[in-house]
Every structure is written in C-alpha cells, then in structure tokens.
N, C-alpha and C positions, 0 to 999 in steps of 0.2 A: 698168773697159773703157772705153777712147776711140780716135777715129781720129785720125790724126795724119800730115800732109804730112809725106813720106819728106826734102823738103830744107829746111824751117823748122824741123818739130819743134814748128808750133804745132799746135791742136786743130782737126777741120775744125766749122765751125758752120755751123747754115741761116741764110740769108742772107751765105756768102758769097760774091763772086763771083770766079769761078775762068774760067779760057782751055780750052777745048774746041775741038782742030780750028782753031784761030783765031779762034774768035768766046766773048765773055765771055759765060757764063752765072750764073744765081742758084743756090744750093743751096737748095731746096726741102724736104724730108725726106734724112732716114738711118737706112737701115732696118738694124738692128743685126745679124750671124750668127746663125740660131735653132738652128743644128746644127754641131759641130766642123769638119767640112768645109768649111763655109759662107764664103765674104767678105763677105757682107752687101749693099748697095748704095748707093749716093749716086743723089740724083733732082735733077733738074735742071730751071729754067726754061724752057725753049728759045723761048719767046713763044707759040705757038700750042698749046702741050702741054708735058705733063710726062714727062721721059725717065728711066729708071732703068739706071744703068752702075756698072760695077763697081770698086770704089774705088781699084784699081792705074788706070785713066784718067786720074786725077786726082795720080797718085804718093801715096797714100795707103794707110797700113799701120793695123790695130787693133793697139793695144801691149794692156799687162795683163791679158789673155784670159785667166778661168779655166776657160773649156770644152776645152783642148787640155792 
C-alpha cells in the first residue's frame, strides 16, 4: 500500500514540501491505516509543533490497499 497525491499520482514521501492553508509545510511522518475503516495520517512540521492531518487535506489517497 502506498499514499499518492490524487492530482499528480506521485507517491507522498517524508520530506515533501506541500501547501496547507496557504503555508508551505514539510511532511515529517506518514501513519498507515491500522484498520480498514481508517485513512491514516500525514504529519507535518508547522515550525513550533508537529500536527497530523487526514490525507484528504493534501488531496492524497491510499492505493493498493490489501485490508479492504
């Protein structure tokens, strides 16, 4: 299973710089879904703290999932 950006079909990777609410942030952690109903999380460094969001905030989707 891998996480991809819906618009480019490129894999989401730690270190990617992405826009979040008009601010550029860096992806520092990717949490895979632990159960079929989960979407996992993407964690970003927002300067002072690390915050985790749903992949849909970055227009990203898990593909090749074997748990569903």
